[in-house]
C-alpha positions, 0 to 999 in steps of 0.5 A: 737857140739862134743868137743875133749878132748885133755888130753895132752899138755902144752900151750905156754911157759912164762918166769918165774921171772921178776924184782924180784927174778927168778928161774934158772936152773944151770948146771955144766960142769961135771955130778957133782954139789958138795957143793963147787960149790953150795957155789959159787952160793950163793957167787954170790947172789943165794939161792940153792933150790935143788941140783942134784949132780947125774946129775950136776944140781942145782935149784937156786933162785936169781936176774935178773943179776945172770945168767951172774954172775954164767956163769962166775964161773969156772965149770959152763956150764950155768945158765938159767931162768926157764920157766913156762909151761901152761898145758891144764887141759881138760874137760871130759865126766864123770860119777859116779860109782853109775850109773852102780852098776851091772855086765856088760853084755858082759865080765861078769867081776866084775869090772863093768866098764871094758867093756868100756875099748876097749884099753885093747882089742886093745893091747891084755892085757887080753891075757897077763893076761891069761898067768899070766903076770899082772905086779907084781914086777914092779913100775911105776912113774906117773909124772903128775898133782897129784892123787885122793889118796882116789880113790878105784881103785887106793889105792891098788896099790899106794905106797903112801909113795913115792908120792911127789909134786914138785909144790909149795904150792900143795900136791899130793892129793890136787885136784879141783873137777871134772876130774883130768888128773893125776888120769886118767893116773894112772888108765890106768896104774895100776887100781886094779883088785878089783871087782870095777870100771875099770882095769889098763893095769898092774893091779898088778903093783905098782905106785906112783904119782909125781906132776909136774903140778898144778892141779888147774892152769895147770902150771909146769916148767922145774924145776919140770920136772927135779926134778920129773924125778930125784926123780922117778929114785932115788925112784926106779921107773922101768918106768916113764910115762910123759903124757905131752908136749909143746902145739904147740912145743917148739921153740929151742933157746939158753936158751931152748936148755940149759933147754932141755939139763938139762932134757936130763941129768935127763932122761939119769940118770934115764936110768942108774938106769934102769928106762924106760922113756915114754912120749906122742907125743902131740896133735897138729897134728904136723910133727916133722920131718919138724916143724919150728917156725915162726922165722925159729927155729926148733920146738921140741916135748918136752919132747917126743923128749928128747934123751932117751925118748920113744915117743907114738902116739895115735890110736882110733876106729871110732864107736866102740860102734856101731860095736866092731869089727871095726878097733881099730888102726886108727891114731887119728885126733890130734896126733903129728907124725914124723919118728924121734920122734914116737917110738910106738902107743897106744890107745888114743881115738878120737871123729871122729864118725860122728853121734850123736845118742846114743849107749849102752855099759855095761848098759850105754847110751851115744852118740856113739862117747863118747865110742871111748874115753879112760875110766879110774878113774878120781877123788875121790868119784867114778868119772870115765871119758872118755878122749882122747889124746896121754896122754891116749896112753902113759899109755897104753904103760907104762902099757905094759912096767910094764908087761914086767918088772914084767915078767922078775923079776922086773928090766930090762935095758930100752934098753931091755924093749924098744926092747920088746915093738918094737918087739911085736908091731903090724905093723899097718901102712906102713911096717916098721917104719912109722911117725904115729905109729913108729914100730906099735901099742903096743901089750902086749901079743906079747911083752911078 
């Protein structure tokens, strides 16, 4: 039986804390959170763990009664318990680099897994490279589950000094064995063109890893996402890639509205620092134009529908290994959608090919459907994997954004980057804006 690797998704949210200490996301009414306001939080029994004066947010640890006390402090908008989100760490079809230590039979590229990367063909990345655009001068922050810091395809472009973790008890480089989601995403963006392995969409761009999800349990929180966005913007990222989302949608109520508002502040701050924020649309095949929770409340695609985020849906071929000229732009079976959410689409991979016979591509023999997934580095020790999801689509778009920014001198307002992405996209669905691909499937060459 085929198992679709869904590499995006945060499952049902659970409220953090309990009878003991809890973590609160505290927002000031103004976009400022000075030391005097922090002292008032402490006077009300809170311990300020982190403070973001640039967005008027603080992360505070306190008892269960702190929220109501803090909300009465003049200048405070809200104090809401943080919510922990469970991230789905997918299984993946993996291989070791040693299985193919020879030149591939098709392109002749010396990065010996490049011929497995059909997504680069779909978005005309090679055509952009041939015109001299490879992402030099652009910096991408990958907010995810960490990084295989010794992966030979990633070391050349990783700004290791900027790597940071907002997951308690875990460093960026601390990973279990097997597939690592954050590594796969980072490789799709900026794996080096270094005569080894695969090649990123922007092989001359630099990147750093911001761990906001545990690589071991898959858990993350609003705190970690807010902290990661603010950190990435202050660290000089030109692009933030967030290949994550709430599984089944985020039901909006009084508390989650406030938490989303805090994230929106972080995103708007990032944009003010010329950081383009890109996120995956989610893998639940939900129409976010109409989606509601069982209680009738609105369902939000989070963080894809946060104001200021550029949301990416997923496309894939069916049987690419059988016929490389097949349509690469079919909306995937799992991608969430909606005209009010999706801005653009990118290669995400799927397993809809009906057969289970083997195919051979670049010297590798696997079931034909495997090759319709997205191929990228996935851990240390020469491990590469195929995976599928809007998680894989978003870094294709982030890579193209890096190409655009690099071509324009290394810094651009997000509105200009997004305009270039939209204008260059191939209109693959109904004419104009459509629910499954927005303005179309991203095209690197045309966007440049």
